[in-house]
C-alpha positions in Angstrom: 45.3 47.4 275.5 41.5 48.6 276.0 42.9 51.1 278.9 45.5 52.5 276.2 42.8 52.8 273.7 40.4 54.7 275.8 43.4 57.2 277.3 43.3 60.8 276.3 46.9 60.5 274.9 46.3 59.3 271.3 50.0 59.4 270.2 50.1 55.5 270.5 49.2 53.1 268.0 45.6 53.2 268.5 44.8 51.2 265.5 47.0 48.0 266.2 45.9 48.1 269.7 42.1 47.9 268.7 43.2 45.1 266.3 44.8 43.0 269.0 41.9 43.5 271.3 39.3 42.2 268.7 41.9 39.5 267.5 42.1 38.5 271.3 38.3 38.4 271.8 38.0 36.3 268.3 40.2 33.7 269.5 38.7 33.3 272.9 35.2 33.0 270.9 36.7 30.9 268.3 38.5 28.3 270.9 35.1 27.8 271.8 33.2 27.4 268.6 35.9 25.9 266.6 34.8 22.3 267.3 32.0 22.7 265.3 32.7 25.6 262.6 35.3 23.9 261.1 33.3 21.5 259.6 31.7 24.2 257.5 33.0 24.7 253.8 35.1 27.5 253.1 35.5 28.3 257.1 39.3 28.7 257.3 39.0 31.1 253.9 36.2 33.1 255.6 38.1 33.1 258.4 41.2 34.4 256.6 39.0 37.2 254.7 37.7 38.1 258.3 41.2 38.7 259.8 42.2 40.7 256.2 39.1 43.0 257.1 40.4 43.6 260.5 43.8 44.5 259.8 42.4 46.8 256.4 44.2 49.9 256.5 40.7 51.8 255.9 38.7 53.7 258.5 36.0 51.2 258.3 37.9 48.0 258.8 36.9 45.3 261.2 38.7 46.3 264.3 37.1 49.7 264.4 33.7 48.4 263.6 33.6 45.6 265.9 35.6 47.5 268.8 33.2 50.7 268.6 30.1 48.7 268.1 30.1 45.3 270.5 33.7 45.2 272.7 33.8 49.0 273.9 30.1 49.2 275.0 30.7 45.6 276.8 33.7 47.0 278.4 32.4 50.4 279.6 29.6 48.5 281.1 31.6 45.8 283.1 34.8 47.9 283.4 34.1 48.6 287.1 33.9 45.1 288.0 37.0 44.3 285.7 39.0 46.6 287.8 37.8 45.7 291.3 39.0 41.9 290.2 42.3 43.2 289.1 42.9 45.1 292.3 41.8 42.3 294.4 44.2 39.7 292.4 47.0 41.9 292.9 46.3 42.3 296.5 46.3 38.6 296.7 49.6 38.2 295.0 
């Protein structure tokens, strides 16, 4: 999905791909922190509001903000290592 977002062809559904990348990162982070966070009052309401903000059909929605400020810089910094690891895995398969 990140490769499709970063491609030159912008005719695809970049907004929804961005949402799914942010949602995937959120789910991975939540799987580690959910054991502690669910004890906080209104945790599930806050989680729901966060996900609605990520889906909001406005230019400053959560997916765009989080992707461009956190996920994209991290990916661009480490994309060569990810590509090398993926090519090693496909070679072994």
